[in-house]
N, C-alpha and C positions, 0 to 999 in steps of 0.2 A: 388386309386382303392381299396386297402385293409386297414386294421386297422394298426395303428402305434404300433409296438411291441418293448418291451425292449429286450436287448440282452439275458437276463436270462429267458425270457418267455418260458414256455413249453406248446405246443399246441397239442391237439388231432387232428386226421385227420378231424373230423367234424368241429373243430374250424377254421382250415385253409380253409376248403372248404366253409363254410358259409361266411367268411370274403371276399371271392372273387366270390361269386355267383356260386360255382361249387358243384359237388357231391363229396362225399368221395371216390367213385370209381375212379373219374377223378384224384384225388390227388394221389391215389395209382398207377394209370396207369402212371402218370407223373414221379413218383419216379422210377418205374420199367423201364421206357424208358430212364432214365438218365437225364431227364429235371430238376428234383430236386435232390439234394444230398441225400445220403442214410439217412433214418430216424434213430433216436435213438430207443431203445427198453426199456420198463419197465421190471421189474423183472418177470412179467407175460407174456412178449412177445408182448405187445401192442406197436404200433408205437407212437413215440412222435416227434413233430416238434418244430422248434425254429424260431426266427426272421430271421435267415439265410435262412431257407426254404421259408419263406414268401417273402423275397427279391428275391429269385430265381424265385418264381412264378410270382411276379410282373414283373420281367424282361422278362420272357417268354411271358406273356400275352401282354406286351407292344411291343414285337418284332413281334408278329404274324401279325398285320395289315399291316406292311410295308414289311415283308419278306415272309409271308405265313407260315402255320403251319409247313411244312416239314423243311424249312430252319431255322426257329426259333428253332425248336427242335435240329437240327444239331449244331447250335451255342451253345446252352446250354450244349449239350453233350460234345462238344469240350472244353468248359470251365471247366467242371467237371472232365475231364481226364487230365487237365493241359495243353491242347493244345490251349492256348489263341491266338496264331498267326493264327491258323486255323480258330478260330471264327472270327477274324478280316478279314481274307480272304473272308469268306462267306459274311460278311457285305459289303466288298468292291464290291463283285460280284452283290449284290442287288443294290448298288448305280450305278454301271456301267450299269446294265439293265435299271434302271430308266433313266439314261442319254441317252441311246440308244433309249428308247421309246420317249423321248423328241425330239431327232433329227428326228425320223421318223415322228412325228407330225409336226415338222417344215417343213419337206420336203413335206408332204401332203399339208399343207397350202400354201407353196410356189408354188407347182404345180397347185393348184386350182386357184391361182391368175393369172396364165398364160393361163388359159382356156378361150376360147370364150364362150359367153352366149348361144350358139346354140347347147348345148350338151344334151338336154332332149330327151327322146325317141320320135320318130315320130309315130303317129297313123298309123297302117297298115304297119309298117316298116319291116315286114319279107322280107328277101332277101336271094338269093343264093350267093355263093362266087364270081362269075363273076360280076354280077351287082353291088355288094357292093364294090369290088375292083375298078371298073370303077368309081363309085360315089366318092370314096376317092382319086382316081388318083394314086393308088399303084398296085403292082402285086398281084395276088392270092397267090403266094408263101409267101408274107409278112404276109398275114392274117393267113396262116397256121403256120408260125413261131411264131406269137403272140399267137396262140392257144397252141402251145407246151410250150410256156413260162408261160402259165396259165392266160394270159390276157383276152382271149376270150373263151367262152364255147358254141359254136353253137350246136344245136341238129342235129340229123340225120333224114332225111326223111325216114320213114320205108319202103317205096316202092322202092326208088331209091338209098338210102344210101348217097345222097348228103347232104352236110352241109346246114343247114338252120339257118340264123341269125334272131332271133326275135327282138322285139323293144329294149330290154335291151342289147342284144348282139351288135346291131347296135350302140347303144349309147356308149358301151364300146369300140368298134372299132374306133369311132370318137374321143373319149377321148385319146386313145392310139396314134392315128394319130396326134392329136394336140400336145401331149406331146413329141412325137418323133421329130416333126418339131421344138419344142422348145429346143431340145438338150438333153432330158432326156433319160437315159438308160432304157432298159427293166426291169432290177432289181429295178430301182427306180419307174417305172410306176406300177409294180405289186401291191405294197401295197396300192396305191391310188385306182386302179381299184377294189381291194378287199373291200376297205372302201366304195366306191360308191355303189358297189353291195350289201354289207351288209346293208347299210342305205336305199337303195331303190331309189337312185338318188342323184343328187348334192344338191338340196335344203334340204332334210332331213340330208345330211351329215354335213351341217353347224351346226345343233343342236348337232349332234354326236361329232363334233370336240370341241364344247364348253364343252360337258360332259367329253370328253377325257382330256381336260385341267384341269377340276376339279378333275378328278381321279388322275392325275399325281401330282397335288398339295397336295392332301390328302395323297398319298403315301410318298411324300417327307417329310411332317410333321410327319407322322407315323414313318419314319426311324429315324428322330431326337428324337422323344419321346422314341423309343425303345433303341437308343444309350444311352440316359441319364439314363434310368432305368438299363441298363446293366452295365454302368460305376459305378453307385451307388452300384450294387451288387458286382462287382469286388472289389471295395474299402472295402466293408464289409467283404470280404474273406481274406483280408490282415491281418497278425498277428499284434497285437498292438506293437508299439515300446516301449521297456522297458526303463524307466528312473527312476533314484533314486534322488528325490529332495533333500534328506539330504546329498548326497554325495558331499564332498568338493573337487574341482579339485586340483590336486597336485601343489605345488608351486615350482618354479624353484630354484635350488640350486645355491647360489651365487658362 
């Protein structure tokens, strides 16, 4: 991403900025935010940076795609105040979130596999709660319970105040009914209904699920890349081990 620098290099803010495609103001902002360690100063008060700062910047920029800007910044700040375990905890949370997202995707795909192919909206499918509950073979109270759980969003007739289920709401009710018969809990059904609603139906959802898979894989790889850059930066911060090659080890006294 940036230039290879020797440990003794001294960089102006513009040098560090150009090497990473950033503005000098961004470099100053990152330093003030604790993302970079404090810069050195010349006798005239100008900032100077080193390969250590370049390594911190590389680590931060590599962390952002997997963790997001806010968490990546928190990780770097934790490192710079010596709270490395806190940085590791933040990294663990991002991995846990990714795993949770994968499980949600698997649950959605599993639920879709249990659905019958007759879940598309029916033309002219507007219905009131009574006829819809009769069509599904359930009680009106069940539809109201699903509405409270966020599975259904019927509109209200402005004249009577009665619930009116349009084509999409009827489709969602049928989806919920099928999944409940399959043993799914309401909290398991809610993410699926939300995905179907956002995609505009089941068929568009298939494309959305493929895209979802791709995004999760991209995040997983980004987490690995960020971890590698952070580990390299942590290694660069360790003080060198002092050795004296000319020193002769003591001999044992007979």
